[in-house]
Every structure is written in C-alpha cells, then in structure tokens.
C-alpha positions in Angstrom: 20.1 26.5 -41.0 17.3 26.0 -38.4 17.8 26.1 -34.7 15.6 25.0 -31.8 15.7 25.3 -28.0 15.2 21.8 -26.6 14.0 21.8 -22.9 14.7 18.4 -21.3 13.1 19.4 -17.9 14.1 21.1 -14.7 16.0 20.1 -11.6 17.2 21.7 -8.4 20.6 22.5 -7.0 21.7 24.2 -3.8 21.5 28.0 -4.2 24.7 28.7 -2.4 26.7 26.3 -4.6 25.2 27.8 -7.8 25.9 31.4 -6.8 29.3 31.0 -5.1 30.4 33.9 -2.9 27.4 36.1 -3.8 25.2 36.6 -0.7 21.8 34.9 -0.5 20.2 38.3 0.1 21.2 39.1 -3.5 20.7 35.9 -5.4 17.4 35.1 -3.7 15.9 38.0 -5.7 16.7 36.5 -9.1 16.1 32.8 -8.3 14.3 32.2 -5.0 15.2 29.1 -3.0 12.8 26.6 -1.4 12.8 25.6 2.2 15.8 23.4 1.6 17.8 26.3 0.0 17.4 24.6 -3.4 16.8 26.6 -6.6 15.2 25.5 -9.8 17.3 25.3 -13.0 16.6 24.4 -16.6 18.2 21.5 -18.5 18.1 23.2 -21.9 19.8 21.8 -25.1 20.2 23.3 -28.5 19.3 21.6 -31.8 21.0 22.7 -35.1 19.7 21.5 -38.4 21.7 22.6 -41.4 20.0 20.3 -43.9 22.6 17.5 -43.8 23.5 17.3 -40.1 21.3 17.5 -37.1 23.5 18.5 -34.2 22.3 18.4 -30.6 24.4 20.2 -28.0 24.1 18.5 -24.6 21.2 16.4 -23.6 20.2 16.8 -19.9 20.2 14.2 -17.1 18.2 11.5 -18.6 16.1 9.0 -16.6 18.3 5.9 -16.1 19.6 6.8 -12.6 17.9 5.2 -9.6 15.3 6.9 -7.5 17.7 7.7 -4.7 20.0 9.6 -7.0 17.2 11.5 -8.8 15.7 12.4 -5.4 18.7 14.6 -4.7 18.0 16.7 -7.7 14.2 17.0 -7.7 13.6 16.5 -11.4 10.3 18.1 -12.4 8.3 19.6 -15.2 6.4 18.2 -18.2 9.2 18.5 -20.7 11.6 15.7 -21.7 14.3 15.4 -24.4 12.1 13.1 -26.6 8.9 15.2 -26.2 10.8 18.5 -27.0 12.4 17.0 -30.1 9.0 15.8 -31.3 7.5 19.2 -30.8 10.1 20.5 -33.3 9.4 17.6 -35.7 12.3 15.4 -34.9 13.0 12.0 -33.2 16.0 10.6 -31.4 17.1 8.7 -34.5 17.3 12.0 -36.5 20.3 13.2 -34.5 23.6 12.8 -36.4 25.9 14.5 -33.9 25.8 14.9 -30.1 28.2 17.6 -29.0 28.9 17.3 -25.3 30.3 20.5 -23.8 31.5 18.5 -20.9 30.7 15.2 -19.1 29.0 16.3 -15.9 25.9 14.3 -15.4 23.4 17.1 -16.0 24.9 17.7 -19.5 25.5 14.1 -20.8 23.2 11.8 -18.8 20.6 11.8 -21.5 23.0 10.3 -24.0 22.8 6.8 -22.5 19.8 4.7 -21.5 19.1 1.3 -19.9 18.1 -1.6 -22.2 17.5 -4.4 -19.7 20.9 -4.9 -18.1 22.7 -3.1 -20.7 23.6 0.6 -21.0 23.3 1.7 -24.7 23.3 5.0 -26.7 20.1 6.9 -26.9 21.0 8.4 -30.3 21.7 5.3 -32.3 22.6 7.2 -35.5 24.8 9.9 -33.9 28.5 10.4 -33.3 29.2 11.5 -29.8 31.7 14.3 -29.6 33.9 15.1 -26.6 37.4 16.6 -26.0 40.4 14.3 -25.4 41.8 16.1 -22.4 38.4 16.4 -20.8 37.6 12.8 -21.4 40.8 11.8 -19.6 39.8 13.9 -16.6 36.3 12.5 -16.6 37.2 8.8 -16.5 39.8 9.4 -13.7 38.2 12.3 -11.8 39.6 14.1 -8.8 37.8 13.7 -5.5 36.0 17.0 -5.8 34.5 16.3 -9.2 33.9 12.6 -8.9 30.2 13.0 -8.0 29.6 14.8 -11.2 31.4 12.3 -13.5 29.2 9.2 -13.4 30.9 6.4 -15.2 27.7 4.9 -16.3 27.1 8.0 -18.4 30.6 8.1 -19.8 32.1 4.6 -20.4 29.2 3.2 -22.5 29.9 6.0 -25.1 33.3 4.6 -25.8 32.1 1.0 -25.6 29.5 1.8 -28.3 32.3 2.9 -30.6 30.4 6.2 -31.2 32.9 8.4 -29.4 34.9 11.0 -31.4 37.1 13.8 -30.2 36.8 17.4 -31.4 40.2 18.3 -33.0 40.7 22.0 -33.3 42.5 24.8 -31.6 40.9 27.4 -29.3 38.6 29.4 -31.4 38.9 27.1 -34.4 36.2 25.6 -36.5 34.8 22.1 -35.6 32.3 21.6 -38.4 29.5 23.4 -40.3 30.9 26.8 -39.3 30.7 26.1 -35.6 33.8 27.3 -33.7 34.9 26.0 -30.3 36.3 27.9 -27.3 38.0 25.9 -24.6 37.4 26.9 -20.9 39.4 25.6 -18.0 37.6 27.3 -15.0 34.6 25.1 -14.5 36.2 21.8 -15.4 39.2 20.8 -17.6 38.6 21.7 -21.3 34.9 22.5 -21.3 33.9 23.3 -24.9 31.8 26.4 -25.7 30.4 26.3 -29.2 29.9 29.5 -31.2 27.2 28.9 -33.8 26.8 31.1 -36.9 23.1 31.9 -37.6 21.9 34.4 -40.2 24.8 36.7 -39.7 24.7 36.4 -35.9 26.8 34.4 -33.5 25.0 32.3 -30.8 27.2 31.4 -27.8 26.1 28.2 -26.1 27.2 29.2 -22.6 27.0 25.8 -20.9 28.4 26.2 -17.4 30.6 29.2 -18.1 27.6 31.5 -17.8 24.8 29.1 -16.6 22.2 31.8 -16.2 21.6 35.5 -16.9 22.5 36.3 -13.3 25.9 34.9 -13.9 26.7 37.6 -16.4 27.9 39.6 -13.4 31.6 38.7 -13.0 31.7 37.9 -9.3 28.8 35.4 -9.9 30.9 32.3 -10.2 29.6 28.9 -9.1 31.0 27.0 -6.1 31.2 24.0 -8.4 34.0 25.6 -10.6 37.4 23.9 -10.2 39.3 27.2 -10.9 37.1 30.1 -10.1 39.7 32.8 -11.0 40.1 31.2 -14.5 36.3 31.2 -14.9 36.3 34.9 -14.0 38.9 35.6 -16.7 37.2 33.4 -19.3 33.8 34.9 -18.6 35.1 38.4 -18.9 36.7 37.7 -22.3 33.6 36.1 -23.7 31.3 38.9 -22.4 33.5 41.6 -23.9 33.4 39.9 -27.3 29.6 39.4 -27.0 29.0 43.1 -26.2 31.4 44.2 -28.9 29.9 42.0 -31.6 26.2 41.8 -30.6 26.5 38.0 -29.9 23.5 36.1 -28.5 24.1 34.2 -25.3 22.1 31.0 -25.0 21.6 29.8 -21.4 21.5 26.1 -20.6 20.4 26.4 -17.0 18.4 29.7 -16.6 14.9 28.7 -15.6 13.3 31.7 -17.3 15.6 33.3 -19.8 16.7 31.4 -22.9 18.7 34.0 -24.7 20.0 37.6 -24.3 22.3 40.2 -25.7 24.7 42.2 -23.6 26.1 45.7 -23.6 28.9 47.8 -22.1 27.8 50.0 -19.2 29.6 52.0 -16.5 29.3 49.0 -14.3 30.8 46.6 -16.8 29.0 44.3 -19.3 25.3 43.9 -18.4 22.2 42.2 -19.9 20.7 44.3 -22.8 17.7 42.3 -24.1 16.4 38.9 -23.1 14.2 36.8 -25.4 13.3 33.3 -26.5 15.5 31.6 -29.2 12.5 31.5 -31.5 12.3 35.3 -31.4 16.0 35.8 -32.3 15.1 37.5 -35.6 13.3 40.3 -33.8 16.4 41.2 -31.8 19.0 41.8 -34.5 
C-alpha cells in the first residue's frame, strides 16, 4: 500500500468560529488571524493506492463556485487537487473510489465540476461513497447547516449514478482493511476512516479534530451541531490514539500534516508532529 498527502490549496475561515469558546488570546498564538479575524486553513486530502484501488478521501472546495462565493473564503496557494495528484504520479481518471467523510462544501466541492451548463463528476472512473443518514441530512439541511451543504455539490453525484453508501457498523470494515467510525457532533454521521499502514493505524480526522490545536478537548468548533457530542467523541478517539500509537492526519491544519499523541498529566497531548511522507521515521 502507498499513501500520499494531497494538498488542494488553502482557504480562510473566521478564527472565532473555528476555535469555539477558546479565547482569541490563546488561539491567536497557534494560528494568527488577519485584520478581518480570518485564519488560514489547509484543504488536505489523502490518497491510498493498494495496487488495485486508488482511494481519495475528501477533495477540497473545487473551483466551480462563482467569484462572490469564493471571495468569502479567500482561496489561495499554488496547490490544487489536479497538480498535487500529478506530483504523486496520478491523474483524476486514476481514482477508483472517492470517500467523502461528509458533504460540507470544503470536503466535497472538488468532486463536481462545470462542463458548460452541466455539472458533472470530476472523477469519471470513481464510485462516490457517502453515508445514507448523512446524505438525507445534506439534501434537506437544517437552517444552521444549509450554507455548508451546497446542492450543486451534492445532487449531481446522485444524478451521475456514481453514488454508493458505506454499509458497515461503527468501527466496522468498509473495504481494503479501512474501518469507519461514525461521529455525530460536527454533523450527522460524519465518517472517520481508520487506515491500516505497515502495522500502524492512520486516523483521517476530518472535522472531528481539524488541526493539532483541536487535540485539546475544549477546542471545539463553533460550526459543530452538537459540541458536547464532539467532546465525547474526540476524547474517545484520542484515548485510543494514545494507547495504540495511532497517527492523526489533519485535513485543515495549515502547517502540521500528522502527529502522534501521548497521555500526560493534563490529558492527551501532541507527542510528535511530522509529514505523512516521514511516517516511517516515527514508528
């Protein structure tokens, strides 16, 4: 099995919203805000090549939205989904499975593109994987989440007949040894994949733990639908990660791709941070 970190670019979100109840005097030290109180975040995907399947987990915002929409999120950087895949020796047509942790626009927007007046799949040879309960909540969102579930990102997946639903229990295997944990705090039934790699387990943290700063339990995003559920879910995953030397892979941390964690007197804390490409050095 080969694994690759795929950076699709950077964007900005309000610092207060991303750090929840944590005071700015604290979070400003780890991710300084600009004059508009906006912080930079990564849009980082993970590619898994096991020889027969090439699985991409999440795919960033994409570029099909209009300038007014994109201006709210300040997309920047030289990276893109296609460029990053090419650096690793792949193209869009090589992807066999797109695993969508959830359908917020910054996780699934890159799955669909404009072709003239049509909205069509970016990955023409891939099956698009979601969760049935999450899908239902995404196509009929509550008022608080509606701005994150853009129907132009979601409905064309079903119309293309590429949609499939992950069918396993919490902690069960999806395929190729990848297990799935279901999280309810951020949004209904967000899927967190646990990937086996050379005797290790890599946790694709998605929006459960979007950055290394969010390892601290009170660091819960204002975007989360059920923050106390996030707190409980995060605590459980972090305990398992510390007990079993799991690797946490961060989708949104602008600087840190991966880390291990350890038990301390103050709870679970970051142990070592490193790039995914250096994972073998941090056994």
